[in-house]
C-alpha positions, 0 to 999 in steps of 0.5 A: 448516476454518481461520477467517480472522483478518484485522484490516483493511488493512495497506498498498496498493501502486500503480505510479506513474511518475517517482519525484520526481513521486510523492514531491512529490505524495504528501508535499506535496499529500496531505501523507503522511509518507515512511517508507521508501526501498527497492527492489523486491525482484523483477525484473531492473530496479532500481526504488524501493519508496517507503513513505508513511504517517500521523504514526505510520506506523500499519498501515492507513495505509501507501501504497507505490509502485513508480515504474515509468516503463519500462512504462505500465499499462492501467487497467481491471477487476480492479484497484484503481481508486481509493485513499481516504484518511480525512480529518476531517469538514468538511475537504473545503472545505479539500481542494478549495481546496488541490488547486486551488492545486496545479493538481490535477485533482479532482472536486466533492464526491460521496457514497458510502454517506453519506460525502462525498469528493473524487476526485483524480488523481495525476501518473501518472494514478492515482485517489485520494480524500479521504473524510470520516470523523468517527470516525477518530482516527489522527494525520495527518502535518502540513506547512506547508500541511496542519494536524492538523485537516484532515490525512489519517488513513490509508486509509479503503479501496480501491475495486476494479473488477470485471466480476462480483461474485459470486465476488469477494464469496464470496472476501471473505466465505469466504476473508478473513472480511469481511461485506457491509454495504451496496450503493449503486448499483454499489458494494458495501461489505465490512467486517471487525471494527468496520468503518470506516476501514482495515477497509473494501473497496468493490467497484465493479461495472463489467461493461462495463469492459475488464480492466486489466493485471496486471503492473507498469506506471505509472498502475495499482494493483498490489495491496492487502494485509491485516493478518493479525497473525502468521506463524502466522496467515499460514501458516493463511491459506495453508492456508485458501486451499488448502482453498477451492480457491485453489491459486495462493497464493504461498509465504510471502515475506520483505519485510524489514518484513513477511512475505507471501502473495499470491493472485489473487482471482476478480475479478482483484485481487492480494490480499496478506496480511501479518504485520509483523515485531516491529520493523516499519518501525523495524527498520533506522532510528530511528522519528524518521528514517524515510524519510531514506535509501535502505535495502536488505535485508541480502541486497542491501547488498553491491550498493548502489553498482550499484543506486544508479547505476540509480535516479533521484536524489530529494530528500526534502522538508524537512517530512519531516525534523523529528523528531516522535517518540521515537527507537526504533532497531531492530537492522539488517543481518545481525544483524537478518536472523539474529534474524528467521530464528530467530524465524520458525523458532521459529514454524514459518514460514520465509519465502523471500527472493530473495538474488541478482539480476542487475540489467540496468537502471534505471527508464528508459522504452524508446526509441521 
């Protein structure tokens, strides 16, 4: 039987509400760096897919959102219930004051597995946390209000709500290679590799909580993604799922910046495994200009005018604009798509991509 080779978190994807509200909150309040503006590759409606990260756009720091005003989600079990960002030890007093200045609903400091954290609420209702981690040395993005000494480093990990734990635990251990490292009341911690930031998943056992919605919907977590490294490992992981009986795994999908498979885990949480393309997020814009403009995959580019007309206009905040890293432009457009196809073929993996779509509208709430 194949063995899982998960390295840690790759990204986490949530469904927000208004695009500008999401952008303002995540960049100005949480202090994340906007690194990519693109669109949802699936579905008949034009929706943004916005990517945020730390200063270096590290894998394991990337939060992506689908602003999705059309439909309200139903929070519940079988979902990401909270997304925790690692911050430096001793910084919670700053974060409490900072959140209060921005009139953000937040808790008093709490503790889980010996680590202090504050829970806060995104404008769409999503729950997030800033959790102290003295060992996380990743570089946080800085703003006029958030300095390097307090900035969010990237994910610590998601908190996942489940009604039952046994089969979800088995999935984490057997299918993904995590190990259980602790229990704190209703919370169960799982880690991979060295553990700690970006290598931790926490199950929250909530047996009486109603199951949440699984589709796109504002105010809910959509999926977590785990870093598997290479296309070859991605194909092996798909085989492992089938060997273990998780036969509803998707085909390998081309997400432009990474290739992915998805499976609905036993507790209901949609779980992705992702392998970044060699150029990563620099494949279609220079590293020092990430997030500055709307980028479409090559197969949608010819429909740019139509798609843009359906999207909510957004303004990138000024502090996202300074060039803080050396430029490293990756090849873009059709040439890069061909290069990626050739590389995938050489590895024996051919990701699928949706190359055509009929868009019937934008992210507009239904009339009541």
